[in-house]
N, C-alpha and C positions, 0 to 999 in steps of 0.2 A: 320136596315138598315133605314134611313132616307128618302132618294129620291132615285131616278133612272131618268136617262135622256135616252130620246128616240129618237132614229135619222138612218138618211139615209145619202150615201155618192153623192157627184154629180158630180163626174166624175171618169173614168175609172184608174187614175195614184195613187189617194189614196186608191183606192181598192186594185189593185196589190203591194201598198207598205205594206198596213198590213197584206196581206195574205202572201208574203212572209216572214212578222217578224214572223207569226206566223209557220210558216214552219220551222223556223230557220238557213233559208239561204239555205238548203239543198233542192234538188229538187225542182227548181223555176217552179212555175205552169206557163204555158205558158196562156197569155190574153186571147187568142179565149177560149182555155180551161174553163177558170176563168168566161167569159161571158155567157158561156152556161149553165153551174151549178150556176151561183152567186145567182139568183133569188129562187133557190128550195130549200135553205140553209133556216131552221126554225130562228127567231128571237134567241138572246142569248146574253149573255152578253161575254164583251170584256174586262171591265179590272172594278175594282175596283177607287173610288175615295175619298178622305179623305178632308173636306176643312175646317180649320178655320175661324172664324173671328175674326175681329181684336180686339174684346172684348173678346174672348177666346172661345166661343160656338164652340165646334166639330161637324161637321156634316159629316155622313159617307153614301154613295152610290154606285152607279154603273152605267155602260153605256151600253147601249142594243140597239145593230143594228139590223135592219129591215130588212136587208139584200134587200132592194127596189132598182132594177137596176135604175141606172143613164137614161140608155134609156125609161124609163115607166114611168117618172114623169108625167104625164100628165091624163086629166081626162077619155083617153080612156083604161084604167088602173085600173081605180078607186076601181072597185070590187076588184078586186085581190091585190092592195095595201091595201084597207082598212081590208082586211084580215089578211095582216101582220101586219097592227098596233094591231088589237086585239088580234092577236095571241103574241104579245110584252106586251102587258098589261096584258095577265094571266101570264108571265113570272115575271112580276112586283108584281102580287100579290104573288107569289110562292116565291118571296124575301123578301117578307113579308113589301116592302118600302112603307111609308108613303103617299109621294107624287111623281109622276113623271110628268116630262113637256116632250112634244109633240113636237119636234123638226123640224122644217122644212115642208117638204109636210105632215110628218105624222101628223100635226094638222087637217086637212082635217075631222079627225073624230070628233072633239069638235067644231069644227066652223060651221059643221050642224044643223039638228034639232034632232038628235041622239046625246041623254046625256048619254046612257043606261052606259058606262062606270062609270060612277059616281055614280053608283046603285048599293045599297046592297053591296057596296065595302069598305075595312077597308083603300083600297089603293085608294087617291084620283090623278084625270085627269086634268091637266092644258095644256092650247095650249104656256102661257108664251108672248103672245103677249102684254099683258100691260108693262113689263118691257120693252121689245123691244122696244115698242113706245116711253117708256119713257125714254131711252137711246136716239134713233133718236130725240126726240124735244129739250131735252137737250142739243144734240151736236151741231143741228143747233143754238141755242140761243149762247153758245159757240162760233160757228165760226163765227156768225155776231160781235159780241163785237172783235172777232183776226181781223177781214178785218175792220172794222171800221164802220159796216152797222148795222143800225137802225133799230132792228126789224119792227116796226111799219111802216117804208117806205118801206119794202120790200112786192115784190111780189112773193108768193110762189107756185112753182108748186109740185103737187103730183102726183105720176104716179103710177096708183091701188088705185085711191082713194076711191073706194068703198069695198075695203077689210077690213078685221076685223083691223089690222093696220092700213091702209091709212084712214079708216073712223075716227079713233083716233085722229091722228096726223091731219087730220082737225078739228074735233073737238077742239081740243087744240089751235091750231094757229087761231081759228073762232076770229076776234075780235082785235086782237095782231097783225095783219100785215095789209097792204096798201088792199093787194088782196089775192085770193087763184086761182089757177090757177087748173084746174082738170082734169084727165085724166083716164079712164077706157075702160075695154074692150065692157062692156055692157051697152049700150047706156039709156036703162031705168033706170036701179037702178042710173047713172049716171047724167040725167037730173033730177029726182026725188030727188038725193041729192043737185043740183045746186038749184033747187026751193025752197027746206026747207030754204038753208044759205040764196037765197036773200029774201024771207017772213020776215027775222029777218033784214034786210039792209044793208046785208053784201055784198061787191060789187064781183061776181064771173061770170070767164069763162071757159066752160066746154066741152071737145071735145074728140071723140076718137082719132083723127089724133095728137099727139104727136107736130110733129113739126112746127104746127100752133100756139102751146102756148110756144115755145122753146125760141122766140126773146122778148118775153115781162117777162121772169122769171128772176128774181136776186138769187132765191134760189130754187133748183131741189130738190127732195126726190122720188126717184126711190124704189117703193117696189115689183111692181110686172113686174116679167123678160116677160111677155108674152106682154106685152104693150111697151117695149123697144124696140122690133126686126127693128123698121126704124126709129129708134133715129138716128137726124142727128146733132154732136156737131156743123156744120158750122154755124147752126141756131142760136147757145147759144150766149150770151152776153160774151164778154172776161172774164169779172171778175165774172161770175157766179160762184155762191157755189153748188157743188152736193154732196147729200150722197145718195152711193149707199146702199142700205139696203135689197135687194133682196137674193134671195140662187139659184143659187151661184151669187156671186157678179162678175158679167161679163161687167157691163158698164165701164170698164176702158177699153176695148176692143173697144168702140165706140166713146172715144173723141179723140179731138186733143193731143198731146204729153203737150203741154205746161199749158192743165186743170187740171196736176195730181197732181199741188201744191194746187188745190180748191176740188181734190177729195176726199172723204175718204167711208171706208167700218162702216157703220151705224147700231144700233142697238147691237153695241157691249159691252161688258163690263170689266173691270178691276178688280182681286180679290187683296187686299190689303195684306189680311192674308196669310197661308200656303194654298197651293192647291197642290196634291201630286194624280199622277196616279199610280197605281199598276196592271199590269206590264206600263210601261212609254212610252205610244205608242198614245198620245193626238196629238205630232206633226204631227204623220202619216196620222190620221184624220183631222186635222185642221190645218195647218200649218199657224201662223201669225209669222210677224217681231218682236213681243213684247213679253215677258214673260206673264203667269198668265193672258190670253185672252180668254174670251168664249162668246156666243151668249145671247143675253139678254134671249132668247126665255128658254134656257135651264137652265139662272141661277137664272130665277125666283121660280124654284122649291128648288133651295140652302136657297135663299132668306127665303121661308115660313118654310124650313127645321129649321133654325137660331130661327126663331119667334115660335117654335113650335106650326106650324098655316098650321095644314094639310087640305086647302079647294082648292076648283078647284076654282082659284081668277080669272082665264081667261078660259073663256066658250063660245059657243055662237059666233055670228058675230054681231058687231054692236053696242057690250056692252061696249066697252073701252071710258071711260069718265076723264075730265080732271082732277075730285077728285080722281080717281084710279090711273091714273097715277101718280099724287104728293104722293100717300099713299104709292105704292109699291117701289118709287124712295126715299122715305124716309125710309124707312124698308132697304131698298138694301145700303145707305148712311153711315144710322146705322151700318151696319156692315162689310164697308169695301170694298164694292162692288159697282163702279161708271161707268158713260159711261167713253171709252177706249179713249185714247191719238186717236188725227186724224192720220191714215194711210191708205195706199189702199194695193192692191198686187204689187207695184211698190216699195212704198218707206216710210216711215215714215214722216209727216210732220215737220218741222224744228219746 
């Protein structure tokens, strides 16, 4: 086995869908019962995956569900969730996978100081955050061209700027745009980042209050869901471009309906080659309006498998450079994995 994808679900509807699938439609499980037992289920494989590159390489892998409750995706459950991820990692090693990607909240294990998952192990682990960042920034560049916006004149707001993916986007766009608008929950880290950028002569405004930054933003990249709780689209420019790159992608619920033609799900990739799941339940876990779509964080492991490069490409926090973004993006494109077409939970853009 070349790769493994470790993930979790963001809502109970998806969970009920695949739980009922595995019950073969018999004895439909009651939602309350599922919620009661779900987080006690140990991590396990839900399905196998085969992906073929446009160059002909075949990579085989599997999806491992951590069974982390969507009600416990917060730091109050940090120790419990970390143990879940470690159990999933043991499963990866038992399967003999060369590389495993930690999707969504599970990446907390590698984004901290503890990198023990990659010590003394034949299986290596990556957050996949670099490819996610690559798909975000490349999609922003493409969206600006689509709407005839000169990138160098844009003021880009990055919500979650001090996180791993957010800081990668900040560094990528530094010096390429008119101004960087930064928002994050931790003011100390936020002001330190702003000071570093200002010392390089860059134009920056940083604030923990997202609504104070919205009136100035031509482009918005929303990565941290926790920082958009008070997001009020009435403060947005009418022609703003919005990239919802969080997980779950729920910014559509906070914007005016007229903005849906300029809001897209960011950090997503499209596979041009073959992409087969056995059993075929991927659409129950990750339903998308287009075929062969996947999260960049998970696709990074597949790209590395195609390259026979089983290394922890994305680890730690704040290590995503423009050079690493260009490298993983180039490798992905070589094998037919590119940024996804523009879509959101309501529609596919024309």
